[in-house]
N, CA, C and O of each residue as an XYZ file, in Angstrom:
468
protein
N      -7.925    -35.513     21.989
C      -6.656    -35.589     22.671
C      -6.543    -34.370     23.588
O      -6.824    -33.244     23.177
N      -6.140    -34.602     24.806
C      -6.026    -33.516     25.767
C      -4.797    -32.651     25.466
O      -3.910    -33.055     24.715
N      -4.763    -31.484     26.051
C      -3.645    -30.571     25.868
C      -2.347    -31.204     26.359
O      -1.292    -31.054     25.741
N      -2.444    -31.905     27.467
C      -1.257    -32.557     28.024
C      -0.723    -33.626     27.065
O       0.488    -33.754     26.882
N      -1.625    -34.383     26.463
C      -1.226    -35.411     25.495
C      -0.619    -34.768     24.239
O       0.359    -35.277     23.691
N      -1.196    -33.659     23.790
C      -0.664    -32.953     22.624
C       0.741    -32.431     22.900
O       1.626    -32.534     22.051
N       0.941    -31.874     24.087
C       2.260    -31.363     24.459
C       3.291    -32.485     24.504
O       4.441    -32.302     24.103
N       2.863    -33.655     24.999
C       3.770    -34.798     25.060
C       4.176    -35.228     23.646
O       5.347    -35.512     23.394
N       3.216    -35.275     22.733
C       3.502    -35.655     21.347
C       4.447    -34.635     20.711
O       5.394    -35.012     20.022
N       4.192    -33.349     20.940
C       5.058    -32.305     20.388
C       6.474    -32.414     20.944
O       7.447    -32.265     20.205
N       6.588    -32.673     22.234
C       7.913    -32.826     22.847
C       8.643    -34.015     22.252
O       9.838    -33.926     21.970
N       7.950    -35.126     22.056
C       8.568    -36.310     21.469
C       8.999    -36.024     20.027
O      10.071    -36.457     19.605
N       8.177    -35.304     19.276
C       8.510    -34.954     17.896
C       9.729    -34.031     17.870
O      10.598    -34.177     17.011
N       9.796    -33.091     18.798
C      10.908    -32.153     18.869
C      12.211    -32.903     19.148
O      13.251    -32.583     18.573
N      12.151    -33.891     20.022
C      13.336    -34.686     20.321
C      13.779    -35.428     19.068
O      14.972    -35.490     18.774
N      12.827    -35.992     18.327
C      13.167    -36.688     17.082
C      13.813    -35.725     16.095
O      14.820    -36.064     15.474
N      13.258    -34.545     15.944
C      13.799    -33.562     15.011
C      15.202    -33.149     15.451
O      16.085    -32.977     14.611
N      15.413    -32.991     16.743
C      16.708    -32.555     17.233
C      17.789    -33.606     17.022
O      18.973    -33.270     16.993
N      17.413    -34.849     16.879
C      18.386    -35.920     16.705
C      18.575    -36.326     15.246
O      19.019    -37.440     14.970
N      18.247    -35.447     14.318
C      18.379    -35.772     12.901
C      19.744    -35.353     12.369
O      20.452    -34.556     12.984
N      20.091    -35.904     11.222
C      21.323    -35.508     10.549
C      21.303    -34.052     10.146
O      22.329    -33.372     10.175
N      20.123    -33.575      9.767
C      19.981    -32.165      9.392
C      20.369    -31.263     10.558
O      21.121    -30.303     10.388
N      19.859    -31.572     11.723
C      20.150    -30.757     12.906
C      21.630    -30.801     13.255
O      22.213    -29.787     13.639
N      22.239    -31.980     13.122
C      23.668    -32.108     13.406
C      24.477    -31.245     12.436
O      25.376    -30.511     12.845
N      24.143    -31.343     11.143
C      24.843    -30.552     10.139
C      24.703    -29.066     10.422
O      25.686    -28.326     10.380
N      23.491    -28.631     10.709
C      23.263    -27.208     10.983
C      24.001    -26.752     12.239
O      24.464    -25.613     12.305
N      24.112    -27.617     13.220
C      24.841    -27.253     14.433
C      26.314    -26.991     14.117
O      26.942    -26.138     14.745
N      26.864    -27.720     13.149
C      28.268    -27.542     12.793
C      28.518    -26.289     11.957
O      29.546    -25.632     12.121
N      27.591    -25.954     11.067
C      27.832    -24.844     10.130
C      26.969    -23.629     10.412
O      26.983    -22.667      9.644
N      26.220    -23.659     11.498
C      25.333    -22.557     11.837
C      26.137    -21.314     12.201
O      27.210    -21.406     12.797
N      25.624    -20.195     11.849
C      26.280    -18.929     12.161
C      26.467    -18.117     10.897
O      26.357    -18.630      9.783
N      26.747    -16.862     11.089
C      26.845    -15.942      9.963
C      28.045    -16.234      9.060
O      27.973    -16.009      7.852
N      29.147    -16.731      9.629
C      30.382    -16.823      8.863
C      30.945    -18.227      8.656
O      31.857    -18.390      7.845
N      30.450    -19.233      9.343
C      31.081    -20.555      9.257
C      31.099    -21.110      7.839
O      32.112    -21.659      7.405
N      30.010    -20.976      7.124
C      29.989    -21.495      5.756
C      30.944    -20.707      4.872
O      31.589    -21.283      3.996
N      31.044    -19.405      5.083
C      31.979    -18.581      4.310
C      33.422    -18.977      4.612
O      34.259    -19.016      3.711
N      33.708    -19.268      5.862
C      35.055    -19.695      6.249
C      35.393    -21.020      5.575
O      36.465    -21.169      4.988
N      34.480    -21.977      5.661
C      34.713    -23.280      5.031
C      34.904    -23.140      3.527
O      35.804    -23.749      2.947
N      34.066    -22.347      2.911
C      34.138    -22.156      1.460
C      35.451    -21.473      1.064
O      36.056    -21.835      0.055
N      35.886    -20.505      1.840
C      37.144    -19.807      1.567
C      38.325    -20.760      1.688
O      39.206    -20.774      0.829
N      38.345    -21.551      2.745
C      39.439    -22.518      2.907
C      39.430    -23.512      1.748
O      40.488    -23.874      1.234
N      38.255    -23.951      1.339
C      38.157    -24.904      0.230
C      38.711    -24.314     -1.062
O      39.343    -25.026     -1.844
N      38.486    -23.032     -1.294
C      38.964    -22.391     -2.517
C      40.484    -22.322     -2.567
O      41.073    -22.435     -3.642
N      41.118    -22.140     -1.425
C      42.573    -21.968     -1.386
C      43.311    -23.220     -0.924
O      44.534    -23.291     -1.045
N      42.602    -24.186     -0.409
C      43.129    -25.442      0.144
C      43.925    -25.220      1.422
O      43.666    -25.881      2.428
N      44.876    -24.316      1.404
C      45.630    -23.929      2.603
C      45.655    -22.415      2.617
O      45.998    -21.779      1.620
N      45.285    -21.838      3.762
C      45.199    -20.375      3.827
C      45.624    -19.904      5.220
O      45.390    -20.574      6.226
N      46.243    -18.752      5.239
C      46.648    -18.151      6.511
C      45.532    -17.262      7.033
O      44.643    -16.847      6.290
N      45.598    -16.981      8.328
C      44.547    -16.244      9.020
C      44.301    -14.876      8.387
O      43.156    -14.518      8.113
N      45.362    -14.113      8.152
C      45.222    -12.765      7.608
C      44.603    -12.752      6.218
O      43.810    -11.870      5.887
N      44.976    -13.746      5.403
C      44.389    -13.843      4.069
C      42.889    -14.097      4.165
O      42.090    -13.512      3.433
N      42.532    -14.980      5.083
C      41.122    -15.309      5.250
C      40.329    -14.081      5.669
O      39.224    -13.862      5.173
N      40.866    -13.290      6.561
C      40.159    -12.095      7.019
C      39.982    -11.095      5.874
O      38.973    -10.391      5.827
N      40.937    -11.023      4.956
C      40.805    -10.131      3.798
C      39.710    -10.601      2.844
O      38.993     -9.782      2.268
N      39.582    -11.903      2.677
C      38.600    -12.441      1.730
C      37.179    -12.442      2.276
O      36.216    -12.363      1.513
N      37.048    -12.532      3.591
C      35.709    -12.547      4.196
C      35.445    -11.141      4.735
O      35.804    -10.818      5.867
N      34.834    -10.341      3.930
C      34.613     -8.932      4.268
C      33.703     -8.804      5.494
O      32.700     -9.508      5.614
N      34.063     -7.912      6.382
C      33.223     -7.581      7.524
C      33.393     -8.468      8.738
O      32.767     -8.214      9.767
N      34.218     -9.502      8.656
C      34.382    -10.388      9.815
C      35.415     -9.776     10.765
O      36.475     -9.320     10.335
N      35.097     -9.773     12.037
C      36.007     -9.205     13.031
C      37.054    -10.235     13.447
O      36.894    -11.431     13.205
N      38.108     -9.761     14.066
C      39.181    -10.613     14.578
C      38.606    -11.677     15.502
O      38.884    -12.866     15.350
N      37.801    -11.232     16.463
C      37.224    -12.145     17.462
C      36.307    -13.181     16.818
O      36.368    -14.362     17.159
N      35.465    -12.746     15.895
C      34.522    -13.663     15.252
C      35.261    -14.708     14.433
O      34.920    -15.890     14.490
N      36.272    -14.291     13.668
C      37.035    -15.243     12.880
C      37.755    -16.232     13.792
O      37.738    -17.437     13.540
N      38.379    -15.732     14.837
C      39.089    -16.611     15.778
C      38.155    -17.614     16.429
O      38.464    -18.804     16.496
N      37.018    -17.140     16.907
C      36.053    -18.016     17.577
C      35.523    -19.078     16.626
O      35.454    -20.255     16.979
N      35.148    -18.664     15.420
C      34.597    -19.616     14.456
C      35.633    -20.648     14.032
O      35.304    -21.826     13.890
N      36.868    -20.229     13.828
C      37.916    -21.183     13.461
C      38.155    -22.199     14.577
O      38.342    -23.386     14.308
N      38.148    -21.737     15.820
C      38.315    -22.656     16.953
C      37.177    -23.666     17.014
O      37.404    -24.847     17.276
N      35.946    -23.203     16.771
C      34.792    -24.107     16.784
C      34.867    -25.109     15.638
O      34.588    -26.293     15.829
N      35.242    -24.642     14.448
C      35.357    -25.544     13.299
C      36.475    -26.563     13.503
O      36.364    -27.711     13.074
N      37.542    -26.139     14.155
C      38.627    -27.061     14.477
C      38.164    -28.083     15.520
O      38.426    -29.278     15.378
N      37.488    -27.620     16.549
C      36.956    -28.497     17.596
C      36.008    -29.546     17.024
O      35.991    -30.693     17.472
N      35.212    -29.137     16.018
C      34.237    -30.043     15.415
C      34.846    -30.948     14.347
O      34.142    -31.757     13.742
N      36.143    -30.815     14.116
C      36.831    -31.701     13.195
C      36.678    -31.351     11.729
O      36.902    -32.203     10.869
N      36.300    -30.116     11.423
C      36.111    -29.696     10.035
C      37.326    -28.956      9.475
O      37.558    -28.959      8.267
N      38.091    -28.329     10.352
C      39.242    -27.523      9.943
C      40.475    -28.006     10.699
O      40.407    -28.334     11.884
N      41.600    -28.044      9.991
C      42.885    -28.395     10.596
C      43.719    -27.127     10.727
O      43.831    -26.348      9.780
N      44.296    -26.927     11.892
C      45.159    -25.769     12.157
C      46.583    -26.267     12.284
O      46.881    -27.120     13.121
N      47.466    -25.729     11.447
C      48.879    -26.103     11.479
C      49.678    -24.890     11.915
O      49.672    -23.858     11.243
N      50.367    -25.016     13.043
C      51.170    -23.921     13.585
C      52.643    -24.252     13.400
O      53.100    -25.328     13.784
N      53.384    -23.319     12.810
C      54.804    -23.514     12.559
C      55.610    -22.743     13.597
O      55.341    -21.564     13.829
N      56.588    -23.380     14.223
C      57.394    -22.726     15.267
C      58.452    -21.808     14.663
O      59.603    -22.203     14.479
N      58.054    -20.609     14.367
C      58.985    -19.631     13.809
C      58.581    -18.243     14.263
O      57.518    -18.055     14.855
N      59.433    -17.279     13.984
C      59.133    -15.897     14.336
C      59.166    -15.094     13.049
O      60.182    -15.126     12.355
N      58.121    -14.385     12.697
C      56.833    -14.331     13.395
C      56.074    -15.649     13.226
O      56.327    -16.403     12.286
N      55.141    -15.919     14.145
C      54.394    -17.180     14.075
C      53.648    -17.317     12.750
O      53.128    -16.343     12.206
N      53.609    -18.528     12.256
C      52.905    -18.811     11.010
C      51.870    -19.899     11.310
O      52.205    -20.963     11.831
N      50.623    -19.618     10.976
C      49.546    -20.569     11.180
C      48.778    -20.706      9.871
O      48.406    -19.710      9.251
N      48.545    -21.938      9.461
C      47.792    -22.200      8.245
C      46.582    -23.069      8.570
O      46.616    -23.903      9.475
N      45.521    -22.851      7.812
C      44.285    -23.603      7.994
C      43.959    -24.357      6.712
O      44.159    -23.854      5.606
N      43.457    -25.566      6.884
C      43.007    -26.371      5.754
C      41.800    -27.184      6.217
O      41.522    -27.282      7.412
N      41.100    -27.755      5.265
C      39.953    -28.588      5.603
C      40.412    -30.004      5.926
O      41.335    -30.526      5.301
N      39.766    -30.611      6.897
C      40.001    -32.022      7.170
C      39.219    -32.826      6.135
O      38.458    -32.262      5.349
N      39.407    -34.132      6.139
C      38.615    -34.974      5.233
C      37.127    -34.813      5.517
O      36.309    -34.769      4.598
N      36.788    -34.726      6.793
C      35.386    -34.515      7.177
C      34.889    -33.170      6.650
O      33.772    -33.080      6.140
N      35.702    -32.135      6.766
C      35.329    -30.808      6.273
C      35.142    -30.786      4.768
O      34.252    -30.107      4.255
N      35.989    -31.535      4.055
C      35.889    -31.585      2.594
C      34.566    -32.185      2.135
O      34.084    -31.859      1.050
N      33.975    -33.054      2.944
C      32.698    -33.668      2.544
C      31.548    -32.667      2.566
O      30.494    -32.933      1.988
N      31.728    -31.526      3.218
C      30.690    -30.488      3.237
C      30.700    -29.613      1.982
O      29.707    -28.945      1.693
N      31.789    -29.607      1.245
C      31.927    -28.705      0.102
C      30.879    -28.961     -0.979
O      30.331    -27.994     -1.509
N      30.569    -30.207     -1.333
C      29.487    -30.401     -2.315
C      28.151    -29.830     -1.846
O      27.359    -29.356     -2.660
N      27.903    -29.873     -0.559
C      26.670    -29.299     -0.008
C      26.701    -27.779     -0.152
O      25.707    -27.169     -0.546
N      27.837    -27.171      0.165
C      27.967    -25.724      0.027
C      27.871    -25.312     -1.438
O      27.276    -24.281     -1.752
N      28.454    -26.109     -2.340
C      28.343    -25.819     -3.771
C      26.895    -25.887     -4.231
O      26.454    -25.053     -5.021
N      26.152    -26.876     -3.741
C      24.732    -26.999     -4.103
C      23.942    -25.801     -3.579
O      23.046    -25.304     -4.262
N      24.266    -25.337     -2.382
C      23.589    -24.167     -1.834
C      23.906    -22.927     -2.661
O      23.039    -22.084     -2.893
N      25.151    -22.824     -3.102
C      25.561    -21.695     -3.938
C      24.798    -21.714     -5.262
O      24.293    -20.684     -5.711
N      24.719    -22.889     -5.880
C      23.993    -23.017     -7.149
C      22.520    -22.674     -6.968
O      21.930    -21.992     -7.806
N      21.935    -23.138     -5.890
C      20.528    -22.840     -5.611
C      20.337    -21.330     -5.474
O      19.357    -20.776     -5.971
N      21.270    -20.673     -4.802
C      21.184    -19.227     -4.626
C      21.225    -18.482     -5.950
O      20.456    -17.546     -6.170
N      22.134    -18.904     -6.835
C      22.190    -18.266     -8.160
C      20.899    -18.468     -8.941
O      20.410    -17.551     -9.603
N      20.353    -19.678     -8.858
C      19.122    -19.979     -9.610
C      17.895    -19.257     -9.078
O      16.967    -18.965     -9.831
N      17.888    -18.972     -7.789
C      16.686    -18.400     -7.170
C      16.833    -16.957     -6.722
O      15.889    -16.377     -6.185
N      17.990    -16.375     -6.932
C      18.219    -14.981     -6.538
C      17.447    -14.066     -7.466
O      17.512    -14.186     -8.689
N      16.721    -13.157     -6.859
C      15.994    -12.177     -7.652
C      16.964    -11.101     -8.102
O      17.782    -10.610     -7.323
N      16.860    -10.747     -9.362
C      17.752     -9.718     -9.934
C      17.420     -8.356     -9.404
O      18.065     -7.375     -9.774
């Protein structure tokens, strides 16, 4: 097989890999904090922004805001804004977001089982 033919096969395989459910899932939860944000919201069911920042150590204002906007855009997180002073905003998981929790729980269990002491 020529180099050109090999490259074509690799490109076709890459396209197949990119269109998998695994790739879609990773695109939604990829990043340093997205899984932590989802897991935190799942633990509290409804949580305010400031509480979330306290529970997720080391996350900056900008990073938390950006990740929440992306998770909301992707349909995993619901943002409820109440018209009052001071403004009150609460976050919860959508039904779609809740379906990721068993996956996150399995990842957590795997980590405990395979973490070196």
